[in-house]
A tleap script that builds the chain and sets N, CA, C and O, in Angstrom:
source leaprc.protein.ff14SB
mol = sequence {
  NMET ASN ASP ASN ASP PHE ARG LEU ILE ALA
  ILE THR GLY LYS LEU ALA VAL TYR ARG LYS
  ALA ALA ASN LEU THR GLN GLU ASP MET ALA
  LYS LYS LEU GLY ILE THR THR ALA THR TYR
  ASN LYS LYS GLU ASN ASN PRO ASP LEU PHE
  THR TYR ALA GLU GLN VAL LYS ILE GLU GLU
  VAL PHE ARG SER TYR LEU LYS ASP MET PRO
  ALA ILE CPHE
}
set mol.1.N position { -38.343 244.023 119.481 }
set mol.1.CA position { -37.994 242.639 119.731 }
set mol.1.C position { -37.197 242.536 121.020 }
set mol.1.O position { -36.341 243.372 121.310 }
set mol.2.N position { -37.496 241.490 121.790 }
set mol.2.CA position { -36.732 241.275 123.019 }
set mol.2.C position { -35.811 240.067 122.860 }
set mol.2.O position { -35.799 239.419 121.814 }
set mol.3.N position { -35.043 239.773 123.907 }
set mol.3.CA position { -34.079 238.664 123.842 }
set mol.3.C position { -34.747 237.335 123.551 }
set mol.3.O position { -34.191 236.517 122.819 }
set mol.4.N position { -35.935 237.097 124.109 }
set mol.4.CA position { -36.638 235.847 123.877 }
set mol.4.C position { -37.020 235.706 122.403 }
set mol.4.O position { -36.971 234.606 121.854 }
set mol.5.N position { -37.399 236.810 121.763 }
set mol.5.CA position { -37.737 236.773 120.341 }
set mol.5.C position { -36.528 236.346 119.514 }
set mol.5.O position { -36.652 235.526 118.605 }
set mol.6.N position { -35.360 236.902 119.831 }
set mol.6.CA position { -34.143 236.537 119.109 }
set mol.6.C position { -33.780 235.079 119.349 }
set mol.6.O position { -33.323 234.391 118.436 }
set mol.7.N position { -33.982 234.601 120.583 }
set mol.7.CA position { -33.709 233.191 120.908 }
set mol.7.C position { -34.594 232.281 120.074 }
set mol.7.O position { -34.123 231.279 119.536 }
set mol.8.N position { -35.878 232.624 119.960 }
set mol.8.CA position { -36.802 231.806 119.171 }
set mol.8.C position { -36.406 231.775 117.697 }
set mol.8.O position { -36.467 230.726 117.055 }
set mol.9.N position { -36.007 232.914 117.170 }
set mol.9.CA position { -35.573 232.970 115.771 }
set mol.9.C position { -34.358 232.074 115.573 }
set mol.9.O position { -34.283 231.339 114.588 }
set mol.10.N position { -33.414 232.127 116.495 }
set mol.10.CA position { -32.207 231.311 116.394 }
set mol.10.C position { -32.537 229.828 116.466 }
set mol.10.O position { -32.018 229.041 115.675 }
set mol.11.N position { -33.389 229.438 117.401 }
set mol.11.CA position { -33.763 228.023 117.533 }
set mol.11.C position { -34.529 227.557 116.305 }
set mol.11.O position { -34.280 226.462 115.801 }
set mol.12.N position { -35.456 228.369 115.818 }
set mol.12.CA position { -36.242 227.997 114.647 }
set mol.12.C position { -35.325 227.712 113.472 }
set mol.12.O position { -35.495 226.712 112.773 }
set mol.13.N position { -34.360 228.582 113.252 }
set mol.13.CA position { -33.419 228.379 112.154 }
set mol.13.C position { -32.584 227.125 112.330 }
set mol.13.O position { -32.358 226.386 111.372 }
set mol.14.N position { -32.123 226.881 113.557 }
set mol.14.CA position { -31.308 225.699 113.833 }
set mol.14.C position { -32.090 224.416 113.577 }
set mol.14.O position { -31.558 223.471 112.995 }
set mol.15.N position { -33.330 224.376 114.001 }
set mol.15.CA position { -34.126 223.162 113.811 }
set mol.15.C position { -34.200 222.786 112.343 }
set mol.15.O position { -33.960 221.635 111.980 }
set mol.16.N position { -34.529 223.741 111.508 }
set mol.16.CA position { -34.654 223.464 110.076 }
set mol.16.C position { -33.305 223.081 109.476 }
set mol.16.O position { -33.223 222.152 108.673 }
set mol.17.N position { -32.255 223.789 109.859 }
set mol.17.CA position { -30.917 223.492 109.322 }
set mol.17.C position { -30.458 222.098 109.733 }
set mol.17.O position { -29.993 221.324 108.896 }
set mol.18.N position { -30.587 221.774 111.022 }
set mol.18.CA position { -30.158 220.457 111.492 }
set mol.18.C position { -31.016 219.344 110.896 }
set mol.18.O position { -30.505 218.283 110.538 }
set mol.19.N position { -32.306 219.587 110.792 }
set mol.19.CA position { -33.194 218.570 110.207 }
set mol.19.C position { -32.778 218.286 108.770 }
set mol.19.O position { -32.688 217.131 108.356 }
set mol.20.N position { -32.526 219.344 108.021 }
set mol.20.CA position { -32.113 219.169 106.617 }
set mol.20.C position { -30.726 218.534 106.523 }
set mol.20.O position { -30.490 217.703 105.647 }
set mol.21.N position { -29.808 218.913 107.410 }
set mol.21.CA position { -28.466 218.329 107.415 }
set mol.21.C position { -28.518 216.833 107.722 }
set mol.21.O position { -27.695 216.060 107.231 }
set mol.22.N position { -29.484 216.439 108.531 }
set mol.22.CA position { -29.669 215.020 108.862 }
set mol.22.C position { -30.461 214.299 107.768 }
set mol.22.O position { -30.731 213.102 107.867 }
set mol.23.N position { -30.824 215.042 106.731 }
set mol.23.CA position { -31.581 214.483 105.606 }
set mol.23.C position { -32.942 213.951 106.047 }
set mol.23.O position { -33.400 212.906 105.585 }
set mol.24.N position { -33.575 214.691 106.947 }
set mol.24.CA position { -34.889 214.315 107.460 }
set mol.24.C position { -35.926 215.343 107.015 }
set mol.24.O position { -35.639 216.536 106.927 }
set mol.25.N position { -37.121 214.864 106.740 }
set mol.25.CA position { -38.227 215.762 106.406 }
set mol.25.C position { -39.002 216.079 107.678 }
set mol.25.O position { -38.790 215.461 108.721 }
set mol.26.N position { -39.892 217.043 107.576 }
set mol.26.CA position { -40.764 217.320 108.709 }
set mol.26.C position { -41.623 216.096 109.006 }
set mol.26.O position { -41.926 215.817 110.166 }
set mol.27.N position { -42.010 215.374 107.978 }
set mol.27.CA position { -42.794 214.149 108.186 }
set mol.27.C position { -41.987 213.116 108.967 }
set mol.27.O position { -42.520 212.462 109.863 }
set mol.28.N position { -40.708 212.966 108.634 }
set mol.28.CA position { -39.839 212.037 109.372 }
set mol.28.C position { -39.775 212.413 110.845 }
set mol.28.O position { -39.915 211.558 111.720 }
set mol.29.N position { -39.562 213.694 111.111 }
set mol.29.CA position { -39.469 214.153 112.504 }
set mol.29.C position { -40.780 213.949 113.236 }
set mol.29.O position { -40.791 213.534 114.395 }
set mol.30.N position { -41.881 214.239 112.568 }
set mol.30.CA position { -43.193 214.059 113.193 }
set mol.30.C position { -43.387 212.606 113.609 }
set mol.30.O position { -43.861 212.332 114.711 }
set mol.31.N position { -43.023 211.677 112.732 }
set mol.31.CA position { -43.166 210.252 113.046 }
set mol.31.C position { -42.305 209.872 114.245 }
set mol.31.O position { -42.741 209.115 115.112 }
set mol.32.N position { -41.091 210.395 114.293 }
set mol.32.CA position { -40.192 210.073 115.400 }
set mol.32.C position { -40.714 210.621 116.734 }
set mol.32.O position { -40.443 210.058 117.795 }
set mol.33.N position { -41.463 211.724 116.663 }
set mol.33.CA position { -42.017 212.337 117.874 }
set mol.33.C position { -43.424 211.830 118.189 }
set mol.33.O position { -43.950 212.094 119.270 }
set mol.34.N position { -44.035 211.106 117.253 }
set mol.34.CA position { -45.389 210.600 117.473 }
set mol.34.C position { -46.450 211.685 117.367 }
set mol.34.O position { -47.476 211.632 118.046 }
set mol.35.N position { -46.191 212.684 116.497 }
set mol.35.CA position { -47.159 213.759 116.278 }
set mol.35.C position { -47.421 213.877 114.778 }
set mol.35.O position { -46.717 213.269 113.972 }
set mol.36.N position { -48.424 214.652 114.410 }
set mol.36.CA position { -48.716 214.826 112.985 }
set mol.36.C position { -47.683 215.761 112.353 }
set mol.36.O position { -47.013 216.531 113.042 }
set mol.37.N position { -47.574 215.675 111.043 }
set mol.37.CA position { -46.669 216.559 110.311 }
set mol.37.C position { -47.084 218.014 110.492 }
set mol.37.O position { -46.231 218.887 110.651 }
set mol.38.N position { -48.377 218.278 110.469 }
set mol.38.CA position { -48.867 219.648 110.651 }
set mol.38.C position { -48.477 220.188 112.024 }
set mol.38.O position { -48.093 221.350 112.156 }
set mol.39.N position { -48.578 219.341 113.039 }
set mol.39.CA position { -48.198 219.766 114.394 }
set mol.39.C position { -46.700 220.010 114.469 }
set mol.39.O position { -46.259 220.987 115.073 }
set mol.40.N position { -45.918 219.134 113.863 }
set mol.40.CA position { -44.471 219.341 113.866 }
set mol.40.C position { -44.128 220.656 113.176 }
set mol.40.O position { -43.323 221.436 113.685 }
set mol.41.N position { -44.734 220.901 112.027 }
set mol.41.CA position { -44.484 222.143 111.285 }
set mol.41.C position { -44.776 223.359 112.150 }
set mol.41.O position { -43.986 224.302 112.202 }
set mol.42.N position { -45.901 223.326 112.818 }
set mol.42.CA position { -46.291 224.438 113.693 }
set mol.42.C position { -45.258 224.632 114.804 }
set mol.42.O position { -44.877 225.760 115.117 }
set mol.43.N position { -44.812 223.530 115.391 }
set mol.43.CA position { -43.854 223.614 116.491 }
set mol.43.C position { -42.457 223.990 116.002 }
set mol.43.O position { -41.733 224.700 116.700 }
set mol.44.N position { -42.066 223.524 114.812 }
set mol.44.CA position { -40.752 223.889 114.292 }
set mol.44.C position { -40.701 225.402 114.053 }
set mol.44.O position { -39.650 226.025 114.204 }
set mol.45.N position { -41.822 225.974 113.687 }
set mol.45.CA position { -41.889 227.416 113.454 }
set mol.45.C position { -42.106 228.221 114.729 }
set mol.45.O position { -42.003 229.448 114.712 }
set mol.46.N position { -42.406 227.546 115.828 }
set mol.46.CA position { -42.552 228.185 117.135 }
set mol.46.C position { -42.069 227.182 118.192 }
set mol.46.O position { -42.886 226.553 118.865 }
set mol.47.N position { -40.742 227.031 118.340 }
set mol.47.CA position { -40.156 225.997 119.195 }
set mol.47.C position { -40.601 226.004 120.648 }
set mol.47.O position { -40.474 224.986 121.328 }
set mol.48.N position { -41.118 227.119 121.144 }
set mol.48.CA position { -41.607 227.130 122.523 }
set mol.48.C position { -42.776 226.179 122.718 }
set mol.48.O position { -43.115 225.849 123.855 }
set mol.49.N position { -43.401 225.730 121.632 }
set mol.49.CA position { -44.536 224.815 121.727 }
set mol.49.C position { -44.099 223.373 121.983 }
set mol.49.O position { -44.910 222.553 122.414 }
set mol.50.N position { -42.822 223.049 121.722 }
set mol.50.CA position { -42.341 221.691 121.991 }
set mol.50.C position { -42.316 221.445 123.488 }
set mol.50.O position { -41.890 222.301 124.262 }
set mol.51.N position { -42.774 220.273 123.886 }
set mol.51.CA position { -42.667 219.889 125.289 }
set mol.51.C position { -41.204 219.564 125.588 }
set mol.51.O position { -40.394 219.386 124.678 }
set mol.52.N position { -40.887 219.493 126.863 }
set mol.52.CA position { -39.518 219.145 127.247 }
set mol.52.C position { -39.146 217.763 126.686 }
set mol.52.O position { -38.043 217.577 126.172 }
set mol.53.N position { -40.061 216.808 126.786 }
set mol.53.CA position { -39.803 215.452 126.283 }
set mol.53.C position { -39.537 215.478 124.779 }
set mol.53.O position { -38.668 214.756 124.290 }
set mol.54.N position { -40.277 216.303 124.046 }
set mol.54.CA position { -40.058 216.420 122.602 }
set mol.54.C position { -38.703 217.060 122.313 }
set mol.54.O position { -38.015 216.654 121.377 }
set mol.55.N position { -38.315 218.048 123.103 }
set mol.55.CA position { -37.010 218.689 122.920 }
set mol.55.C position { -35.888 217.676 123.109 }
set mol.55.O position { -34.934 217.645 122.332 }
set mol.56.N position { -36.004 216.859 124.130 }
set mol.56.CA position { -34.994 215.826 124.397 }
set mol.56.C position { -34.934 214.841 123.229 }
set mol.56.O position { -33.850 214.487 122.766 }
set mol.57.N position { -36.083 214.407 122.762 }
set mol.57.CA position { -36.145 213.456 121.648 }
set mol.57.C position { -35.547 214.057 120.373 }
set mol.57.O position { -34.824 213.375 119.647 }
set mol.58.N position { -35.843 215.320 120.102 }
set mol.58.CA position { -35.290 215.982 118.913 }
set mol.58.C position { -33.772 215.991 118.977 }
set mol.58.O position { -33.109 215.664 117.992 }
set mol.59.N position { -33.221 216.358 120.111 }
set mol.59.CA position { -31.759 216.377 120.233 }
set mol.59.C position { -31.176 214.973 120.089 }
set mol.59.O position { -30.110 214.805 119.498 }
set mol.60.N position { -31.863 213.963 120.624 }
set mol.60.CA position { -31.400 212.579 120.470 }
set mol.60.C position { -31.402 212.175 119.002 }
set mol.60.O position { -30.441 211.576 118.518 }
set mol.61.N position { -32.471 212.498 118.299 }
set mol.61.CA position { -32.579 212.153 116.876 }
set mol.61.C position { -31.470 212.836 116.092 }
set mol.61.O position { -30.765 212.187 115.319 }
set mol.62.N position { -31.311 214.133 116.284 }
set mol.62.CA position { -30.279 214.858 115.535 }
set mol.62.C position { -28.891 214.343 115.854 }
set mol.62.O position { -28.056 214.224 114.958 }
set mol.63.N position { -28.626 214.035 117.123 }
set mol.63.CA position { -27.295 213.534 117.491 }
set mol.63.C position { -27.015 212.164 116.863 }
set mol.63.O position { -25.861 211.832 116.593 }
set mol.64.N position { -28.056 211.376 116.630 }
set mol.64.CA position { -27.836 210.079 115.997 }
set mol.64.C position { -27.418 210.240 114.531 }
set mol.64.O position { -26.811 209.337 113.954 }
set mol.65.N position { -27.738 211.374 113.939 }
set mol.65.CA position { -27.375 211.658 112.553 }
set mol.65.C position { -26.178 212.583 112.465 }
set mol.65.O position { -25.369 212.459 111.546 }
set mol.66.N position { -26.051 213.508 113.403 }
set mol.66.CA position { -25.019 214.544 113.367 }
set mol.66.C position { -24.216 214.469 114.663 }
set mol.66.O position { -24.584 215.088 115.661 }
set mol.67.N position { -23.144 213.727 114.646 }
set mol.67.CA position { -22.385 213.399 115.865 }
set mol.67.C position { -21.855 214.617 116.619 }
set mol.67.O position { -21.814 214.595 117.849 }
set mol.68.N position { -21.454 215.663 115.932 }
set mol.68.CA position { -20.825 216.813 116.591 }
set mol.68.C position { -21.791 217.986 116.753 }
set mol.68.O position { -21.358 219.136 116.824 }
set mol.69.N position { -23.077 217.709 116.812 }
set mol.69.CA position { -24.070 218.751 116.890 }
set mol.69.C position { -24.097 219.400 118.274 }
set mol.69.O position { -24.135 218.691 119.280 }
set mol.70.N position { -24.078 220.732 118.345 }
set mol.70.CA position { -24.226 221.397 119.640 }
set mol.70.C position { -25.675 221.352 120.109 }
set mol.70.O position { -26.566 221.007 119.333 }
set mol.71.N position { -25.914 221.692 121.351 }
set mol.71.CA position { -27.284 221.712 121.888 }
set mol.71.C position { -28.119 222.740 121.145 }
set mol.71.O position { -27.615 223.779 120.719 }
set mol.72.N position { -29.397 222.439 120.997 }
set mol.72.CA position { -30.307 223.346 120.315 }
set mol.72.C position { -31.083 224.175 121.315 }
set mol.72.O position { -31.113 225.401 121.216 }
set mol.73.N position { -31.708 223.522 122.275 }
set mol.73.CA position { -32.637 224.203 123.172 }
set mol.73.C position { -31.935 224.779 124.384 }
set mol.73.O position { -32.578 225.386 125.240 }
savepdb mol mol.pdb
quit
């Protein structure tokens, strides 16, 4: 495993934790991003697949629910 692999594991875990802490489902996040639930699931499990615009939107969504949230990406 290299550093990028560890970074991906850390981001993947954070996404699920923050999403659950915000009381959001993968379906909720998919709707907010304008993508299918299946696509969101795939991207949540491999965060490098998120576009920059999607990354920004995810952080905006989480910050609206979790005020003291640190950066994810």
